[in-house]
Residue, then its C-alpha position, 0 to 999 in steps of 0.5 A: x499501499x501506499x504511504x503518500x496521504x493522497x494515495x492512500x484516499x485515492x485508493x481508498x474511492x478506488x476500492x468502495x467505487x468498485x465495491x471491493x470489500x478485500x481493497x478497503x480490507x487491507x487499506x483500513x490496515x495498512x492505512x487507518x489508526x487503530x482507533x480512526x474515526x468517520x465523521x457522517x452529517x448527524x442529518x442523515x439515517x446512520x449520521x455520527x462519529x463511528x470510531x476503531x477498525x473492529x466498526x469501520x471495517x463492518x461499514x468498509x464491508x456494506x461499502x462492498x455490498x453490490x445491491x446497498x439498500x442506503x446510501x450513496x452509489x455511483x462514486x466519483x471523485x472530482x477531486x482531490x486537494x492535498x493540504x501537504x502533510x496531515x490533511x486530504x480534501x477529497x470532492x465526491x460525486x455520488x447517487x444517494x441511494x434511499x428506498x429504491x430511489x436516487x438523487x444526485x449528491x455530493x460532498x466534500x470529505x476531510x480527512x486526517x492523517x498522523x504518522x503517516x495513517x488516517x485519525x478520522x474522516x468527516x464527510x459534509x454532503x451538498x444536502x442532507x434534507x434531499x436524503x431525508x425526504x427520500x426516507x419519508 
């Protein structure tokens, strides 16, 4: 696995877009801190902060599901900006799916690193209200 933060971020999105559970798991082991966290907007049904490799492993396995019930699909990376050291920002576009319907959506995701390992990923979705509307 690569050790440069922007390469780790790119590898993650490539694996997530390809729904590659093995690659996601390998990346988790090689590039995420044991106590790494992911934080989604609280306005999402799965919003909030989750911590630790064991929990992230389950979440990443869900990213590899071929036909998700809810969440992002058709993920593409619009851009990756390396903050020069311990932060990388990725702009991603995707369809957000719930209740059999989808809307075009996207997010900025701020990746924070320490010692070459991911310590946190914080997602900022464009429109959590539109995502919630699909649930009604």
